[in-house]
N, CA, C, O and the ligand as a Tripos MOL2 file, in Angstrom:
@<TRIPOS>MOLECULE
protein
  285   283    72     0     0
PROTEIN
NO_CHARGES

@<TRIPOS>ATOM
      1 N           0.8390   -1.2030    0.0000 N.3       1 MET1
      2 CA          0.0000    0.0000    0.0000 C.3       1 MET1
      3 C           0.8720    1.2500    0.0000 C.2       1 MET1
      4 O           1.8500    1.3350    0.7430 O.2       1 MET1
      5 N           0.5230    2.1860   -0.8090 N.am      2 PHE2
      6 CA          1.2850    3.4320   -0.8510 C.3       2 PHE2
      7 C           0.3670    4.5720   -1.2600 C.2       2 PHE2
      8 O          -0.6760    4.3420   -1.8730 O.2       2 PHE2
      9 N           0.7450    5.7930   -0.9260 N.am      3 ASN3
     10 CA         -0.0540    6.9390   -1.3420 C.3       3 ASN3
     11 C           0.7780    8.0800   -1.9200 C.2       3 ASN3
     12 O           0.2510    9.1330   -2.2810 O.2       3 ASN3
     13 N           2.0870    7.8490   -1.9980 N.am      4 TYR4
     14 CA          2.9360    8.8090   -2.7080 C.3       4 TYR4
     15 C           3.7640    8.0440   -3.7300 C.2       4 TYR4
     16 O           4.0340    6.8530   -3.5700 O.2       4 TYR4
     17 N           4.1600    8.7460   -4.7740 N.am      5 LEU5
     18 CA          5.0110    8.1330   -5.7900 C.3       5 LEU5
     19 C           6.0000    9.1830   -6.2770 C.2       5 LEU5
     20 O           5.8810   10.3710   -5.9750 O.2       5 LEU5
     21 N           6.9720    8.7090   -7.0350 N.am      6 TYR6
     22 CA          7.9180    9.6620   -7.6210 C.3       6 TYR6
     23 C           8.0910    9.3750   -9.1050 C.2       6 TYR6
     24 O           7.8070    8.2820   -9.5940 O.2       6 TYR6
     25 N           8.5640   10.3880   -9.7910 N.am      7 ASN7
     26 CA          8.8270   10.2610  -11.2200 C.3       7 ASN7
     27 C          10.2190    9.6660  -11.3890 C.2       7 ASN7
     28 O          11.1890   10.1910  -10.8420 O.2       7 ASN7
     29 N          10.3250    8.5720  -12.1460 N.am      8 ARG8
     30 CA         11.6350    7.9490  -12.3110 C.3       8 ARG8
     31 C          12.5540    8.8290  -13.1600 C.2       8 ARG8
     32 O          13.7740    8.6670  -13.1240 O.2       8 ARG8
     33 N          11.9790    9.7480  -13.9170 N.am      9 ASN9
     34 CA         12.7790   10.7000  -14.6880 C.3       9 ASN9
     35 C          13.0560   11.9400  -13.8400 C.2       9 ASN9
     36 O          12.2390   12.3120  -12.9980 O.2       9 ASN9
     37 N          14.1880   12.5690  -14.0570 N.am     10 VAL10
     38 CA         14.5010   13.8010  -13.3310 C.3      10 VAL10
     39 C          14.0630   15.0110  -14.1470 C.2      10 VAL10
     40 O          13.9760   14.9580  -15.3730 O.2      10 VAL10
     41 N          13.7880   16.1160  -13.4260 N.am     11 ASP11
     42 CA         13.4150   17.3520  -14.1090 C.3      11 ASP11
     43 C          14.6840   18.0960  -14.5430 C.2      11 ASP11
     44 O          15.7890   17.5620  -14.4550 O.2      11 ASP11
     45 N          14.5070   19.3350  -15.0100 N.am     12 ASP12
     46 CA         15.6590   20.0690  -15.5520 C.3      12 ASP12
     47 C          16.6640   20.4790  -14.4770 C.2      12 ASP12
     48 O          17.7460   20.9760  -14.7890 O.2      12 ASP12
     49 N          16.2990   20.2660  -13.1990 N.am     13 LYS13
     50 CA         17.2430   20.5410  -12.1140 C.3      13 LYS13
     51 C          17.8540   19.2520  -11.5610 C.2      13 LYS13
     52 O          18.5680   19.2710  -10.5590 O.2      13 LYS13
     53 N          17.5640   18.1310  -12.2320 N.am     14 GLY14
     54 CA         18.1230   16.8630  -11.7910 C.3      14 GLY14
     55 C          17.3900   16.2560  -10.6090 C.2      14 GLY14
     56 O          17.9270   15.4050   -9.9000 O.2      14 GLY14
     57 N          16.1430   16.7060  -10.4010 N.am     15 MET15
     58 CA         15.3710   16.2270   -9.2580 C.3      15 MET15
     59 C          14.2420   15.3000   -9.7130 C.2      15 MET15
     60 O          13.6230   15.5100  -10.7560 O.2      15 MET15
     61 N          13.9920   14.2670   -8.9000 N.am     16 HIS16
     62 CA         12.8180   13.4300   -9.0870 C.3      16 HIS16
     63 C          11.6630   14.0890   -8.3360 C.2      16 HIS16
     64 O          11.7780   14.3570   -7.1400 O.2      16 HIS16
     65 N          10.5830   14.3440   -9.0060 N.am     17 GLU17
     66 CA          9.4450   14.9810   -8.3570 C.3      17 GLU17
     67 C           8.5940   13.9330   -7.6480 C.2      17 GLU17
     68 O           8.3190   12.8690   -8.2030 O.2      17 GLU17
     69 N           8.1800   14.2350   -6.4270 N.am     18 ILE18
     70 CA          7.2810   13.3260   -5.7310 C.3      18 ILE18
     71 C           5.8540   13.8930   -5.7500 C.2      18 ILE18
     72 O           5.6460   15.1050   -5.6920 O.2      18 ILE18
     73 N           4.8880   12.9830   -5.8340 N.am     19 HIS19
     74 CA          3.4750   13.3520   -5.9410 C.3      19 HIS19
     75 C           2.6260   12.5050   -5.0100 C.2      19 HIS19
     76 O           2.9490   11.3570   -4.7060 O.2      19 HIS19
     77 N           1.5240   13.1120   -4.5660 N.am     20 HIS20
     78 CA          0.4770   12.3360   -3.9250 C.3      20 HIS20
     79 C          -0.3170   11.6200   -5.0220 C.2      20 HIS20
     80 O          -0.4390   12.1260   -6.1380 O.2      20 HIS20
     81 N          -0.8460   10.4590   -4.7030 N.am     21 LEU21
     82 CA         -1.6110    9.6840   -5.6910 C.3      21 LEU21
     83 C          -2.7590   10.4760   -6.3080 C.2      21 LEU21
     84 O          -3.1410   10.2200   -7.4500 O.2      21 LEU21
     85 N          -3.3130   11.4330   -5.5660 N.am     22 ASN22
     86 CA         -4.4640   12.1860   -6.0570 C.3      22 ASN22
     87 C          -4.0790   13.3920   -6.9020 C.2      22 ASN22
     88 O          -4.9450   14.1470   -7.3420 O.2      22 ASN22
     89 N          -2.7980   13.5720   -7.1290 N.am     23 CYS23
     90 CA         -2.3510   14.7420   -7.8870 C.3      23 CYS23
     91 C          -2.9110   14.7090   -9.3070 C.2      23 CYS23
     92 O          -3.0340   13.6500   -9.9220 O.2      23 CYS23
     93 N          -3.2510   15.9070   -9.8130 N.am     24 LYS24
     94 CA         -3.7530   16.0190  -11.1880 C.3      24 LYS24
     95 C          -2.6100   16.1010  -12.1920 C.2      24 LYS24
     96 O          -2.8380   16.1310  -13.4010 O.2      24 LYS24
     97 N          -1.3950   16.1360  -11.6900 N.am     25 HIS25
     98 CA         -0.2440   16.3310  -12.5680 C.3      25 HIS25
     99 C           0.7470   15.1750  -12.4380 C.2      25 HIS25
    100 O           1.9600   15.3850  -12.4260 O.2      25 HIS25
    101 N           0.2270   13.9730  -12.3420 N.am     26 LEU26
    102 CA          1.0920   12.8020  -12.2080 C.3      26 LEU26
    103 C           1.8790   12.5600  -13.5030 C.2      26 LEU26
    104 O           1.4050   12.8640  -14.5980 O.2      26 LEU26
    105 N           3.0840   12.0110  -13.3540 N.am     27 PRO27
    106 CA          3.8260   11.6130  -14.5530 C.3      27 PRO27
    107 C           3.1240   10.4480  -15.2550 C.2      27 PRO27
    108 O           2.2310    9.8200  -14.6860 O.2      27 PRO27
    109 N           3.5300   10.1680  -16.4830 N.am     28 ALA28
    110 CA          2.9800    9.0320  -17.2240 C.3      28 ALA28
    111 C           3.1380    7.7550  -16.4080 C.2      28 ALA28
    112 O           4.1170    7.5880  -15.6810 O.2      28 ALA28
    113 N           2.1680    6.8600  -16.5340 N.am     29 ALA29
    114 CA          2.1260    5.6540  -15.7050 C.3      29 ALA29
    115 C           3.4460    4.9000  -15.7110 C.2      29 ALA29
    116 O           3.8830    4.4060  -14.6710 O.2      29 ALA29
    117 N           4.0890    4.8050  -16.8770 N.am     30 GLU30
    118 CA          5.3230    4.0180  -16.9360 C.3      30 GLU30
    119 C           6.4880    4.6870  -16.2100 C.2      30 GLU30
    120 O           7.5180    4.0600  -15.9640 O.2      30 GLU30
    121 N           6.3190    5.9650  -15.8690 N.am     31 ASN31
    122 CA          7.3840    6.6740  -15.1440 C.3      31 ASN31
    123 C           7.1150    6.7830  -13.6490 C.2      31 ASN31
    124 O           7.9330    7.3300  -12.9090 O.2      31 ASN31
    125 N           5.9760    6.2660  -13.2030 N.am     32 GLN32
    126 CA          5.6270    6.3430  -11.7830 C.3      32 GLN32
    127 C           6.2940    5.2020  -11.0130 C.2      32 GLN32
    128 O           6.2770    4.0490  -11.4420 O.2      32 GLN32
    129 N           6.8860    5.5550   -9.8600 N.am     33 ARG33
    130 CA          7.4760    4.5540   -8.9800 C.3      33 ARG33
    131 C           6.9140    4.7800   -7.5760 C.2      33 ARG33
    132 O           6.9480    5.8970   -7.0600 O.2      33 ARG33
    133 N           6.4080    3.7320   -6.9720 N.am     34 ALA34
    134 CA          5.7780    3.8540   -5.6560 C.3      34 ALA34
    135 C           6.7980    4.1890   -4.5710 C.2      34 ALA34
    136 O           7.9270    3.6970   -4.5730 O.2      34 ALA34
    137 N           6.3670    5.0360   -3.6500 N.am     35 ILE35
    138 CA          7.1230    5.2710   -2.4200 C.3      35 ILE35
    139 C           6.4990    4.3720   -1.3610 C.2      35 ILE35
    140 O           5.3150    4.4970   -1.0490 O.2      35 ILE35
    141 N           7.2890    3.4800   -0.8210 N.am     36 GLU36
    142 CA          6.7530    2.4420    0.0590 C.3      36 GLU36
    143 C           6.0700    3.0460    1.2920 C.2      36 GLU36
    144 O           6.5260    4.0440    1.8500 O.2      36 GLU36
    145 N           4.9770    2.4190    1.6950 N.am     37 GLY37
    146 CA          4.2910    2.8080    2.9160 C.3      37 GLY37
    147 C           3.2090    3.8480    2.6810 C.2      37 GLY37
    148 O           2.9980    4.3270    1.5670 O.2      37 GLY37
    149 N           2.5310    4.1770    3.7770 N.am     38 TYR38
    150 CA          1.4300    5.1270    3.7370 C.3      38 TYR38
    151 C           1.8420    6.3340    4.5700 C.2      38 TYR38
    152 O           2.1350    6.2000    5.7580 O.2      38 TYR38
    153 N           1.8640    7.5040    3.9560 N.am     39 HIS39
    154 CA          2.4310    8.6810    4.6190 C.3      39 HIS39
    155 C           1.3850    9.7720    4.7650 C.2      39 HIS39
    156 O           0.6370   10.0710    3.8330 O.2      39 HIS39
    157 N           1.3490   10.3680    5.9670 N.am     40 LEU40
    158 CA          0.3810   11.4180    6.2350 C.3      40 LEU40
    159 C           0.8440   12.7490    5.6620 C.2      40 LEU40
    160 O           0.0260   13.6330    5.4070 O.2      40 LEU40
    161 N           2.1280   12.8970    5.4620 N.am     41 HIS41
    162 CA          2.6590   14.1730    4.9900 C.3      41 HIS41
    163 C           3.7640   13.9200    3.9810 C.2      41 HIS41
    164 O           4.4870   12.9270    4.0730 O.2      41 HIS41
    165 N           3.8910   14.8190    3.0200 N.am     42 CYS42
    166 CA          4.9210   14.6440    1.9940 C.3      42 CYS42
    167 C           6.3220   14.6040    2.5980 C.2      42 CYS42
    168 O           7.2140   13.9670    2.0390 O.2      42 CYS42
    169 N           6.5270   15.2790    3.7360 N.am     43 LEU43
    170 CA          7.8570   15.2340    4.3610 C.3      43 LEU43
    171 C           8.2180   13.8060    4.7560 C.2      43 LEU43
    172 O           9.3780   13.4050    4.6570 O.2      43 LEU43
    173 N           7.2280   13.0420    5.2020 N.am     44 ASP44
    174 CA          7.4700   11.6420    5.5650 C.3      44 ASP44
    175 C           7.7600   10.8070    4.3190 C.2      44 ASP44
    176 O           8.6280    9.9340    4.3320 O.2      44 ASP44
    177 N           7.0230   11.0860    3.2450 N.am     45 ALA45
    178 CA          7.2550   10.3760    1.9890 C.3      45 ALA45
    179 C           8.6530   10.7000    1.4540 C.2      45 ALA45
    180 O           9.3410    9.8400    0.9040 O.2      45 ALA45
    181 N           9.0490   11.9540    1.6290 N.am     46 LEU46
    182 CA         10.3750   12.3910    1.1820 C.3      46 LEU46
    183 C          11.4760   11.6370    1.9290 C.2      46 LEU46
    184 O          12.4510   11.1860    1.3290 O.2      46 LEU46
    185 N          11.3080   11.5090    3.2320 N.am     47 GLU47
    186 CA         12.2880   10.7580    4.0290 C.3      47 GLU47
    187 C          12.3480    9.3000    3.5660 C.2      47 GLU47
    188 O          13.4300    8.7340    3.4080 O.2      47 GLU47
    189 N          11.1790    8.7040    3.3520 N.am     48 GLN48
    190 CA         11.1110    7.3000    2.9460 C.3      48 GLN48
    191 C          11.7760    7.0690    1.5960 C.2      48 GLN48
    192 O          12.5360    6.1160    1.4240 O.2      48 GLN48
    193 N          11.4890    7.9360    0.6530 N.am     49 VAL49
    194 CA         12.0040    7.6950   -0.7060 C.3      49 VAL49
    195 C          13.5310    7.8300   -0.7380 C.2      49 VAL49
    196 O          14.2050    7.1690   -1.5280 O.2      49 VAL49
    197 N          14.0650    8.6960    0.1310 N.am     50 LYS50
    198 CA         15.5270    8.8360    0.2030 C.3      50 LYS50
    199 C          16.1650    7.5670    0.7490 C.2      50 LYS50
    200 O          17.2210    7.1370    0.2850 O.2      50 LYS50
    201 N          15.5110    6.9770    1.7370 N.am     51 ILE51
    202 CA         16.0070    5.7160    2.3090 C.3      51 ILE51
    203 C          15.8770    4.5920    1.2820 C.2      51 ILE51
    204 O          16.7950    3.8030    1.0620 O.2      51 ILE51
    205 N          14.6910    4.5550    0.6610 N.am     52 GLN52
    206 CA         14.3450    3.4860   -0.2780 C.3      52 GLN52
    207 C          15.2770    3.4540   -1.4850 C.2      52 GLN52
    208 O          15.6290    2.3810   -1.9760 O.2      52 GLN52
    209 N          15.6730    4.6310   -1.9600 N.am     53 THR53
    210 CA         16.4540    4.7090   -3.1990 C.3      53 THR53
    211 C          17.9300    5.0020   -2.9410 C.2      53 THR53
    212 O          18.7610    4.8740   -3.8400 O.2      53 THR53
    213 N          18.2510    5.3990   -1.7000 N.am     54 ASN54
    214 CA         19.6140    5.7960   -1.3730 C.3      54 ASN54
    215 C          20.0790    6.9780   -2.2270 C.2      54 ASN54
    216 O          21.2590    7.1010   -2.5560 O.2      54 ASN54
    217 N          19.1310    7.8350   -2.5720 N.am     55 GLN55
    218 CA         19.4310    9.0710   -3.3050 C.3      55 GLN55
    219 C          18.7690   10.2120   -2.5440 C.2      55 GLN55
    220 O          17.8580    9.9740   -1.7500 O.2      55 GLN55
    221 N          19.2110   11.4490   -2.7720 N.am     56 ASP56
    222 CA         18.5060   12.5380   -2.0950 C.3      56 ASP56
    223 C          18.0780   13.6590   -3.0330 C.2      56 ASP56
    224 O          17.7990   14.7760   -2.5970 O.2      56 ASP56
    225 N          18.0290   13.3460   -4.3380 N.am     57 ASN57
    226 CA         17.5870   14.3680   -5.2950 C.3      57 ASN57
    227 C          16.0880   14.2400   -5.5840 C.2      57 ASN57
    228 O          15.6670   13.8410   -6.6700 O.2      57 ASN57
    229 N          15.3110   14.5950   -4.5720 N.am     58 PHE58
    230 CA         13.8590   14.5700   -4.7000 C.3      58 PHE58
    231 C          13.2930   15.9270   -4.3140 C.2      58 PHE58
    232 O          13.8340   16.6250   -3.4560 O.2      58 PHE58
    233 N          12.1960   16.2850   -4.9640 N.am     59 ASP59
    234 CA         11.5420   17.5510   -4.6720 C.3      59 ASP59
    235 C          10.0400   17.3440   -4.7530 C.2      59 ASP59
    236 O           9.5630   16.5900   -5.6010 O.2      59 ASP59
    237 N           9.2930   18.0030   -3.8840 N.am     60 GLY60
    238 CA          7.8460   17.8760   -3.8970 C.3      60 GLY60
    239 C           7.2250   18.6040   -5.0760 C.2      60 GLY60
    240 O           7.7090   19.6520   -5.5040 O.2      60 GLY60
    241 N           6.1620   18.0400   -5.5860 N.am     61 CYS61
    242 CA          5.3900   18.6680   -6.6670 C.3      61 CYS61
    243 C           4.7860   19.9780   -6.1690 C.2      61 CYS61
    244 O           4.2800   20.0540   -5.0490 O.2      61 CYS61
    245 N           4.8440   20.9990   -7.0090 N.am     62 TRP62
    246 CA          4.3100   22.3160   -6.6290 C.3      62 TRP62
    247 C           2.8030   22.2510   -6.3940 C.2      62 TRP62
    248 O           2.2630   23.0170   -5.5960 O.2      62 TRP62
    249 N           2.1310   21.3430   -7.0840 N.am     63 HIS63
    250 CA          0.6730   21.2720   -7.0100 C.3      63 HIS63
    251 C           0.1880   20.4910   -5.7900 C.2      63 HIS63
    252 O          -0.6870   20.9590   -5.0620 O.2      63 HIS63
    253 N           0.7510   19.3060   -5.5650 N.am     64 CYS64
    254 CA          0.2070   18.4460   -4.5150 C.3      64 CYS64
    255 C           1.0670   18.4300   -3.2520 C.2      64 CYS64
    256 O           0.5890   18.0000   -2.2020 O.2      64 CYS64
    257 N           2.3020   18.8780   -3.3180 N.am     65 CYS65
    258 CA          3.2010   18.8600   -2.1600 C.3      65 CYS65
    259 C           3.8850   20.2240   -1.9970 C.2      65 CYS65
    260 O           5.1110   20.2920   -1.9060 O.2      65 CYS65
    261 N           3.0990   21.3130   -1.9610 N.am     66 PRO66
    262 CA          3.7280   22.6450   -1.9530 C.3      66 PRO66
    263 C           4.6530   22.8610   -0.7590 C.2      66 PRO66
    264 O           5.6330   23.5980   -0.8650 O.2      66 PRO66
    265 N           4.3520   22.2280    0.3750 N.am     67 SER67
    266 CA          5.2170   22.4430    1.5400 C.3      67 SER67
    267 C           6.5310   21.6780    1.4260 C.2      67 SER67
    268 O           7.4410   21.8890    2.2280 O.2      67 SER67
    269 N           6.6380   20.7820    0.4290 N.am     68 CYS68
    270 CA          7.8840   20.0430    0.1850 C.3      68 CYS68
    271 C           8.5610   20.5050   -1.1030 C.2      68 CYS68
    272 O           9.5750   19.9460   -1.5210 O.2      68 CYS68
    273 N           7.9920   21.5190   -1.7160 N.am     69 HIS69
    274 CA          8.5350   21.9990   -2.9880 C.3      69 HIS69
    275 C           9.6360   23.0170   -2.7300 C.2      69 HIS69
    276 O           9.4520   23.9860   -1.9940 O.2      69 HIS69
    277 N          10.7860   22.7740   -3.3530 N.am     70 GLN70
    278 CA         11.9100   23.6880   -3.1360 C.3      70 GLN70
    279 C          12.1860   24.5810   -4.3360 C.2      70 GLN70
    280 O          12.8680   25.5980   -4.2060 O.2      70 GLN70
    281 N          11.6680   24.2160   -5.4980 N.am     71 GLY71
    282 CA         11.8390   25.0880   -6.6570 C.3      71 GLY71
    283 C          12.6710   24.5130   -7.7630 C.2      71 GLY71
    284 O          12.8770   25.1670   -8.7860 O.2      71 GLY71
    285 ZN          1.8590   16.4300   -7.8040 Zn       72 ZN72
@<TRIPOS>BOND
     1     1     2 1
     2     2     3 1
     3     3     4 2
     4     3     5 am
     5     5     6 1
     6     6     7 1
     7     7     8 2
     8     7     9 am
     9     9    10 1
    10    10    11 1
    11    11    12 2
    12    11    13 am
    13    13    14 1
    14    14    15 1
    15    15    16 2
    16    15    17 am
    17    17    18 1
    18    18    19 1
    19    19    20 2
    20    19    21 am
    21    21    22 1
    22    22    23 1
    23    23    24 2
    24    23    25 am
    25    25    26 1
    26    26    27 1
    27    27    28 2
    28    27    29 am
    29    29    30 1
    30    30    31 1
    31    31    32 2
    32    31    33 am
    33    33    34 1
    34    34    35 1
    35    35    36 2
    36    35    37 am
    37    37    38 1
    38    38    39 1
    39    39    40 2
    40    39    41 am
    41    41    42 1
    42    42    43 1
    43    43    44 2
    44    43    45 am
    45    45    46 1
    46    46    47 1
    47    47    48 2
    48    47    49 am
    49    49    50 1
    50    50    51 1
    51    51    52 2
    52    51    53 am
    53    53    54 1
    54    54    55 1
    55    55    56 2
    56    55    57 am
    57    57    58 1
    58    58    59 1
    59    59    60 2
    60    59    61 am
    61    61    62 1
    62    62    63 1
    63    63    64 2
    64    63    65 am
    65    65    66 1
    66    66    67 1
    67    67    68 2
    68    67    69 am
    69    69    70 1
    70    70    71 1
    71    71    72 2
    72    71    73 am
    73    73    74 1
    74    74    75 1
    75    75    76 2
    76    75    77 am
    77    77    78 1
    78    78    79 1
    79    79    80 2
    80    79    81 am
    81    81    82 1
    82    82    83 1
    83    83    84 2
    84    83    85 am
    85    85    86 1
    86    86    87 1
    87    87    88 2
    88    87    89 am
    89    89    90 1
    90    90    91 1
    91    91    92 2
    92    91    93 am
    93    93    94 1
    94    94    95 1
    95    95    96 2
    96    95    97 am
    97    97    98 1
    98    98    99 1
    99    99   100 2
   100    99   101 am
   101   101   102 1
   102   102   103 1
   103   103   104 2
   104   103   105 am
   105   105   106 1
   106   106   107 1
   107   107   108 2
   108   107   109 am
   109   109   110 1
   110   110   111 1
   111   111   112 2
   112   111   113 am
   113   113   114 1
   114   114   115 1
   115   115   116 2
   116   115   117 am
   117   117   118 1
   118   118   119 1
   119   119   120 2
   120   119   121 am
   121   121   122 1
   122   122   123 1
   123   123   124 2
   124   123   125 am
   125   125   126 1
   126   126   127 1
   127   127   128 2
   128   127   129 am
   129   129   130 1
   130   130   131 1
   131   131   132 2
   132   131   133 am
   133   133   134 1
   134   134   135 1
   135   135   136 2
   136   135   137 am
   137   137   138 1
   138   138   139 1
   139   139   140 2
   140   139   141 am
   141   141   142 1
   142   142   143 1
   143   143   144 2
   144   143   145 am
   145   145   146 1
   146   146   147 1
   147   147   148 2
   148   147   149 am
   149   149   150 1
   150   150   151 1
   151   151   152 2
   152   151   153 am
   153   153   154 1
   154   154   155 1
   155   155   156 2
   156   155   157 am
   157   157   158 1
   158   158   159 1
   159   159   160 2
   160   159   161 am
   161   161   162 1
   162   162   163 1
   163   163   164 2
   164   163   165 am
   165   165   166 1
   166   166   167 1
   167   167   168 2
   168   167   169 am
   169   169   170 1
   170   170   171 1
   171   171   172 2
   172   171   173 am
   173   173   174 1
   174   174   175 1
   175   175   176 2
   176   175   177 am
   177   177   178 1
   178   178   179 1
   179   179   180 2
   180   179   181 am
   181   181   182 1
   182   182   183 1
   183   183   184 2
   184   183   185 am
   185   185   186 1
   186   186   187 1
   187   187   188 2
   188   187   189 am
   189   189   190 1
   190   190   191 1
   191   191   192 2
   192   191   193 am
   193   193   194 1
   194   194   195 1
   195   195   196 2
   196   195   197 am
   197   197   198 1
   198   198   199 1
   199   199   200 2
   200   199   201 am
   201   201   202 1
   202   202   203 1
   203   203   204 2
   204   203   205 am
   205   205   206 1
   206   206   207 1
   207   207   208 2
   208   207   209 am
   209   209   210 1
   210   210   211 1
   211   211   212 2
   212   211   213 am
   213   213   214 1
   214   214   215 1
   215   215   216 2
   216   215   217 am
   217   217   218 1
   218   218   219 1
   219   219   220 2
   220   219   221 am
   221   221   222 1
   222   222   223 1
   223   223   224 2
   224   223   225 am
   225   225   226 1
   226   226   227 1
   227   227   228 2
   228   227   229 am
   229   229   230 1
   230   230   231 1
   231   231   232 2
   232   231   233 am
   233   233   234 1
   234   234   235 1
   235   235   236 2
   236   235   237 am
   237   237   238 1
   238   238   239 1
   239   239   240 2
   240   239   241 am
   241   241   242 1
   242   242   243 1
   243   243   244 2
   244   243   245 am
   245   245   246 1
   246   246   247 1
   247   247   248 2
   248   247   249 am
   249   249   250 1
   250   250   251 1
   251   251   252 2
   252   251   253 am
   253   253   254 1
   254   254   255 1
   255   255   256 2
   256   255   257 am
   257   257   258 1
   258   258   259 1
   259   259   260 2
   260   259   261 am
   261   261   262 1
   262   262   263 1
   263   263   264 2
   264   263   265 am
   265   265   266 1
   266   266   267 1
   267   267   268 2
   268   267   269 am
   269   269   270 1
   270   270   271 1
   271   271   272 2
   272   271   273 am
   273   273   274 1
   274   274   275 1
   275   275   276 2
   276   275   277 am
   277   277   278 1
   278   278   279 1
   279   279   280 2
   280   279   281 am
   281   281   282 1
   282   282   283 1
   283   283   284 2
@<TRIPOS>SUBSTRUCTURE
     1 MET1         2 RESIDUE 1 A MET
     2 PHE2         6 RESIDUE 1 A PHE
     3 ASN3        10 RESIDUE 1 A ASN
     4 TYR4        14 RESIDUE 1 A TYR
     5 LEU5        18 RESIDUE 1 A LEU
     6 TYR6        22 RESIDUE 1 A TYR
     7 ASN7        26 RESIDUE 1 A ASN
     8 ARG8        30 RESIDUE 1 A ARG
     9 ASN9        34 RESIDUE 1 A ASN
    10 VAL10       38 RESIDUE 1 A VAL
    11 ASP11       42 RESIDUE 1 A ASP
    12 ASP12       46 RESIDUE 1 A ASP
    13 LYS13       50 RESIDUE 1 A LYS
    14 GLY14       54 RESIDUE 1 A GLY
    15 MET15       58 RESIDUE 1 A MET
    16 HIS16       62 RESIDUE 1 A HIS
    17 GLU17       66 RESIDUE 1 A GLU
    18 ILE18       70 RESIDUE 1 A ILE
    19 HIS19       74 RESIDUE 1 A HIS
    20 HIS20       78 RESIDUE 1 A HIS
    21 LEU21       82 RESIDUE 1 A LEU
    22 ASN22       86 RESIDUE 1 A ASN
    23 CYS23       90 RESIDUE 1 A CYS
    24 LYS24       94 RESIDUE 1 A LYS
    25 HIS25       98 RESIDUE 1 A HIS
    26 LEU26      102 RESIDUE 1 A LEU
    27 PRO27      106 RESIDUE 1 A PRO
    28 ALA28      110 RESIDUE 1 A ALA
    29 ALA29      114 RESIDUE 1 A ALA
    30 GLU30      118 RESIDUE 1 A GLU
    31 ASN31      122 RESIDUE 1 A ASN
    32 GLN32      126 RESIDUE 1 A GLN
    33 ARG33      130 RESIDUE 1 A ARG
    34 ALA34      134 RESIDUE 1 A ALA
    35 ILE35      138 RESIDUE 1 A ILE
    36 GLU36      142 RESIDUE 1 A GLU
    37 GLY37      146 RESIDUE 1 A GLY
    38 TYR38      150 RESIDUE 1 A TYR
    39 HIS39      154 RESIDUE 1 A HIS
    40 LEU40      158 RESIDUE 1 A LEU
    41 HIS41      162 RESIDUE 1 A HIS
    42 CYS42      166 RESIDUE 1 A CYS
    43 LEU43      170 RESIDUE 1 A LEU
    44 ASP44      174 RESIDUE 1 A ASP
    45 ALA45      178 RESIDUE 1 A ALA
    46 LEU46      182 RESIDUE 1 A LEU
    47 GLU47      186 RESIDUE 1 A GLU
    48 GLN48      190 RESIDUE 1 A GLN
    49 VAL49      194 RESIDUE 1 A VAL
    50 LYS50      198 RESIDUE 1 A LYS
    51 ILE51      202 RESIDUE 1 A ILE
    52 GLN52      206 RESIDUE 1 A GLN
    53 THR53      210 RESIDUE 1 A THR
    54 ASN54      214 RESIDUE 1 A ASN
    55 GLN55      218 RESIDUE 1 A GLN
    56 ASP56      222 RESIDUE 1 A ASP
    57 ASN57      226 RESIDUE 1 A ASN
    58 PHE58      230 RESIDUE 1 A PHE
    59 ASP59      234 RESIDUE 1 A ASP
    60 GLY60      238 RESIDUE 1 A GLY
    61 CYS61      242 RESIDUE 1 A CYS
    62 TRP62      246 RESIDUE 1 A TRP
    63 HIS63      250 RESIDUE 1 A HIS
    64 CYS64      254 RESIDUE 1 A CYS
    65 CYS65      258 RESIDUE 1 A CYS
    66 PRO66      262 RESIDUE 1 A PRO
    67 SER67      266 RESIDUE 1 A SER
    68 CYS68      270 RESIDUE 1 A CYS
    69 HIS69      274 RESIDUE 1 A HIS
    70 GLN70      278 RESIDUE 1 A GLN
    71 GLY71      282 RESIDUE 1 A GLY
    72 ZN72       285 GROUP 0 **** ****
């Protein structure tokens, strides 16, 4: 079970964008990768995805995770 995902492709800043499942701006299905677990806040999903992937180039989507969006 999961409620956040990330884009396997990086944006022009080299960041993987993370999204809530309900986001209207999700990446194409084949580029979606689940963030394990069920998270109440994008900050928790951000922590999880860094552990899960052993990378730290993630940024919250401006639309669904504005409090995790860095620009
Ligand atoms: Zn989003």
